[in-house]
N, C-alpha and C positions, 0 to 999 in steps of 0.2 A: 562857483555856491560851498560853501565851505560848513560844518558843521560845528556849531557849540559844544565846549567839554559835558557828557551826559554820564549816567551811571548804565546804560541802556549794555546787552548785551552784545559784543559785535559775533557777523555771521560770514559766509563766503558766498557769494555765489558769481556764478560767471554770464558774464554780456559778450555776445558773440563771439564766445571759446574765451575769452579775458576772463580774468579773477579780478574781480572787486570787492572789497571790503564794505557791508552792509549794517545794519544793527536790526535785530528783533525790534519791531515796532515802526521801522519805516515799510513804508508802498514803495513801489518800486521803480514808480517815477521818482520818489525824494534817494531813491540812493544811487538809480544813473546821474542825476541834476546833483548833487554833491560827488561824484567822482567823476567830474566833466562831461559826462556824455550830455550832449544837448539834442542833435538829431536822432527823433526815436524811429523814424519813418519817413518815406517820402512822398509827394501828393501822385494821384493818379493820372491824371495829363501830361503834366510838367514837369513832372518828377523833381520839384520843389523842395525842400529841407523842410519839416514839420517837428517842432517840440510839443510840449504841452503850453497848455493855452490858460486853462481853469483850474486844475486839479481837481473837481469834480465830476469826475463822470458825464458830462455834455459838451465834449471836444471831439474834435478826430487828432489831436496831433500827439496823441500818447501810448496810438497802438502799436504794440510791441505784441511778438510771439511768446508765449511762455508755456514751458515745460512743454513746446510740442504741439501745442496749444493757439489757432492765431486770433489777432485782432483783438488781444486782450486789454484791456483798459488799466494802463500799468499804475494811473494812478489812486487806483481801485481797490489795491489788493497789494496785502500785506507779502514782504518777504521771506523767501523761507531758508534752511540751511541746505547749500545743497541744489540751489532753483538754478535754471536753466535759462535765460533770457538771449529771445532774437531781436534786431530791431529787423524791418520788412520797405518791402518795395525796392530794395535797390543794386543794380544790377553792376559788379560784384557784393558791392554792400554800400549801404546808403552814405560814407563817408566819399566815397570816388564813385560815380554812378555815376556810368556812361551814357544812359539814357534820359538822363540831369543836360542833356545836349540842345533835346527838345527845347528848351526856356530859354534858350540862346536863339536858336535857330528860329524860329515862333515868336521872336520877342512883341510885337505887334500882336500879340493873338494868333486866336485856329477858330479853322470853322469845322468843326472834325465832321456834319454836313456833307460838305463838297472837298474834303481835302483826297489828290489821289484816286476821281474817283474816275476818268478816266488818262489812257486807253485801257481797256478789263483784265487785262494780265496786273498791270502796276495797280491795279485795283485790290486783286486777288493776294497777292502779295501785299501789301498794306493790310491789307486784313487778317492772315494769318499772323503777320508780326501784333499787331494791335488782338486779337484775341489773346494771342501769349503772355502779353505784358499787361493784359488789362486784371483788373482786381485787386484784390489786398492780401499777400501773403499767399499760402500754400493749405492745403485740407492737412490734418493731422493724420498721422496712420492710427490704424485701427486698434494696436497696441498698446498705444500712450491716452486713451478715450475715457476722459471721465462719467463715473455712472450716475447718475442725476436717480436721487430721489423726488417723491412727490407725496405730498399730501393735501387736504382740505380742510377749510377753515367755514365758520359757520358762526356768524359773527351779528351784535346787535347795532351794530357803529364801528363803520370803517371809517378810520383818521390815517388820509395818504401823505404822507410827510411831516416829519418831527420835528422841524424847526422853530422858531420862534414862536407861533399861530398853534401849531401841532403842541407843541406840550401847554398852551395855555388851556387846550379844548378838551386834550385826551381825559384831563385828572375830573372832566365834569363833566367827564359820560359815564360813568361807574365804572363797576368792574367788567362788564363780559363788552367793552371795547377794544378795541386794539386797534394797534399804530402801525404805520410801515415804511422805515424809512430805507434809501439808499447807501446814506452815510454809515460809517461804523462809530457806535457810542456806546464808551466802557460800561457808564453807569446808567446805562436804560432802566427802563421798569422792564418786570415779568412780560407787560402783557404792547411791548415795545417790539418787533422782530427789525434787528439792523440788518445792514449789508444785503439789503435785498430789496428790488426795484419791480415798483406795479408795473409792466410794461402794456396790458393791454384789456381791453375790456370788450365783454364779447355779447353781447345783446341779446340773442336767443338763447345762450344758457344764461343769461346775467348771473355772471360769474366775470370776478378779475381776476387777473392770472400775475404771480409775482413769481420773480426770479434772482435767484441768490444761488453763490459757487458752486453748492454743487447738491441743487433741491431747484424741485420749481412748487408753488403754490397756488391751489385755487381759494377765490373768498366770496363768499359768497352773504354779503350785509343788506341788513334793513334798515339803514341811512350812509350816507357816504358825508364825509368832511375834507375837501380837498386844502390841502395847505403844504401843496409842492413850491411857494418860492416861485424865485424867477431865475433864468440862468446870466450869465455878463453873454455880452457879445461882441468879437471881435471888430474893433473899427474897419471904414475899409478905405482906409487909404495904401497904397503905394509900400510894400515892404510889411504889410502888417502883420503878416500871415507867418515870416521870420522865428525862428528859434532866440527865444534869449526874450519874444513879445507876452507879457503874462497878465490877467486880468488883475483887476485889485482882491478879491478876494486869495487867488494864489497867493500873493506874495504875505496876505497874514496870517495864512495858513505856515508857511512857511516859517515865519518870523514867529508864531507861535509855535513849532514844531523842532527851535534852536537852531534853523538852517536861516544863514546868511546870503540872499538871495545874492551878492554882488557886492562889488567895495566904490560902485559909481551906479546911480538906478534915474531915469529920465523919470520924475512922475506929476498926473495931472494937478491944475491949482484944485484948489479946496479940499484937499483930502487932508488936515493936518494932524490928524490923529496915526494916520498909517507915516505922514513923515518925521512924528517925533518920535515916534517905533526906530523908524529906520538910523535916526540921526542919531539916537541914543546908543547905537550900536556901530559909529564914525562910518558911517555908507554918505558919500558926498553927493547930496537930493538935488534935483536940475525941475524947478517945476515949472509946467509950459500951461500952454492953453492949445486944447485938441481944438477946437476953429481952425487955427496955426498951421496946422500939420501939412506939409508938404508929405511927406517918403520918407522910409525908413529905410537904412541900408543895413546890408553886412561890414561889419569891421575886422577882419582877423577871427577874434574869436568871439568880442564884441558889437554891438552896432551902431550907428550914428543916425538919430532923431533929426530931422530939417525940417525945422520951421520959415517962417518968412521973419523971424524975430531973429534968423540962426543955424547952427548947427549946433553938439554935443553931444561925445563921445562917452557911448559908457557901458556897461557890463548887460543891463536891465531895460528896456521899456515896460511901464505901465501902462496898459490902455484904458481909455476912457472909460466911466463908466454907465456903461451904454446895457440896460439892464432889458431883461425879456421874458412873460411871463410865461411858468412853466405848464401851461392848461392843455395841453396837448389828450390827458384822462378826461377833462372837463370838455375835449371838444368830442371826444371818439362817447362820451354820453351823452351828447345832441347839446350842451348850456349853451346858451347865446353869449356869443363871444363882439368882441371890439376892436378893430386898431385902434391904438393909444402912440406914445409916449414909451411905454414899457411893453409896448409886443403887444399879443391878442388877450387881453387880458378878460377873463372869465366876471361878463355880468352880473350882479351883485345890486339886492337896496341894501339899508343901514345895517342889516341885520348878518347878509350877510347869503340872505338868500338866492339861489337860482332860478333858473326856468325854470329847469327839472326837479320835478316832485323829491321829497327824499335828498337834495344834495346843497348840501352849503359849502359854500368855498370863502376862504377868511386869509388874511395874510397879501404880501405883493404876490399871489397869481390874480388878486380880484383891483392890481393898480395903488393900492392901500393898506400899509403897514398895518401889521399885527396890531399894534398900541393905538388905531382910530378905533380899532369895532367895541365897542360893549358887550360886554361877553356875556352878562345878564340878557342881553335881548339874543345873542346868535343858538345859546340854548333853547329858546320855548320852538324857536325859527327852525329846530334840527327835528323837531317833532309835531311840526306847524301842516295843515296840510293846504294852505291859503297862498294864493300867486305872492309873489313879492310885490310890494310897497313898489315905490320911483325909484328906478335904477341909479345907482349913483354915477355921476360925471363920468366920464373919462380925459387924458390928456392929450391933443392934438398933436398925431405921427410927424415922424424925425422927417429933416430936409433933406434934400437932395443930394444923391452921394457923386463925388468925382467920377471921369469917364476916365476908365483906363485900360488899358488891356492885363495890365499887373498888378489891382487890386483890387480883390476876390471878396465878391459877395457872397459865393457861397467856398469856404474855403476845403470842403470834403473832396466838391470835382472839380476842383478848381476854376470854377465859374466866375469870370472877373462878370467889374460895372459896366464894362464895354459891352457884354455879350448881354448883359439883359436890358440894355438900352438897342443896344440894334434888334434884337427881336422886338420891342414894345415899336421900335419906329417901323417895325417892317408890318404894326396891322399886326401885331399877336399883345396884345395889355392884358390879357386873360391871365390870371396867374396860373391856374394848371395848364394855358398853351406853353407859357414859358419855364417854366416846371417840366414838360415833357422835352421840348423843343432843346432850351439848355442840360438840363439836367439835374439842377439848384434844387435843394432838396431833399435825394433821393440818397445820400451818401450815410455813414455811419450815425451821425447828429440827431437824419432823421428832422431836418431843418430849424435846432436850436439856434443854430449861430447864422442863420441867414434868411430866414422868415420874415421879422421885421423889417429890414434892410430890404428887404425886397418889396417887399407890400408897401412901402412907406413909400419906396420910389415910383411905384404904380398911382397910390392916392395921387401924389403929387401931379404927376405928370397927365396926367387924365381926369384932376378933379371929381373920380368918383371912387364909394365905397369898391373896399375889394374887402371881397373875405377869404380865410383863410384855406388854402389845398388840405382836402382830406386827410386826415390824420389817421393812419393806418400802424395796426401793432406790427412789429414789436415798439417802443418808443424810445429801445436803448440797444443797444445791440448784444443780441444771445446768442448760445449756440443753435442747433439742429438740436441735441440732443434736450436740452429741454423743453424742446415742443414732440421730441420721441416721447418723452418721461409725462407728458401730457396725455397722448395719445393710448398710454399704456394703462393712467391713471381712469381715464376716461371708460377703456376695456374692461 
């Protein structure tokens, strides 16, 4: 990847002890990618190379250690002069990781439930090694722990998310309403809290908790509008977890920030706007049908995408648009959801009203774009105590996944499609049972990149309705310091 010329201020940061050039205004992930660093972390089980996929804080591929704090989402943190960055989970490093031999030894998959359980001595040795290698990163030293402040807000209306739908509804709610948005927005209004994630709703206290870099915020709201949009899920073909595979919005973000993702890019068909932007920058674009993809392979510093029509060698593969509604906070609130092609969408009527009193949902978190809603109808619905009218229909779930030991339904925990299918065939078709047995959905992304795919598989194989697993806090990776600050605030 390369930067286009700009007038931004150059600075210097270190990555794994090496100085690299960065520019003020960039994220850590952007600085690393444009310096030729594609592998940020090694995966938990097989120690496969991983890099950023979404660049919007919903996947596990960009976790690094920043200024001694482990597991920081590098795509959500701006670079600062003198910043110290370390890649994670590689022994001795992520480039040359001896533990990655696991991926080759267990090329047909690994059932950790029965791995080396006998004799007892072997089991004891194996357990000790696994405990040593398990987890991501190392705890910070107390000398470098950042102090977290806390504050409390009471508001007439809380808008969670400030994308297209959030921007339309917030001005209609009056001066006492606030919005909370995960991304940085330079020109945000004064009543929008940016670079903060709503991580939890606690029913007993009736409060929402939001976490920013150095602050935890508790919010009590009379009414709630969920406008969190959707995440892009990675496809589940072999090799889709490799560094260099990016989501569509990630590539669009890089282009908007004057970064050319590569000289040759494989792009899903029917993305004319993105294809045009890439071709303007003299990027070679190969358009593919994602239903024809067989696998993706590492090829030197690039990738090879293999389809039924042949293969294409490229710098970057852009994943197909598989969306998953960001309905986690709605599920914590008790909103009715249904599995659709777009994930577990929040069920609403045509005014955005949900099954929960004083909670409205709008935009793609419902499976419908923000343009669908008549905002003159949404505003009365927020204040109405009436039950929802007829719920809007939802689209059918996705089709079956490929059965492969190296096609990962859950990238965080290295749970393959083969693991999921085997668990279902063994008589455990319930999504909570699959979660407990395989560990899918328990990693840093908390199911954002795997829940829809696994649930769709269960529905297709059993023909039964599949409710989501219980959504517990926090919704995004959050330091223990934030929860400690929350406890201090309560006292």
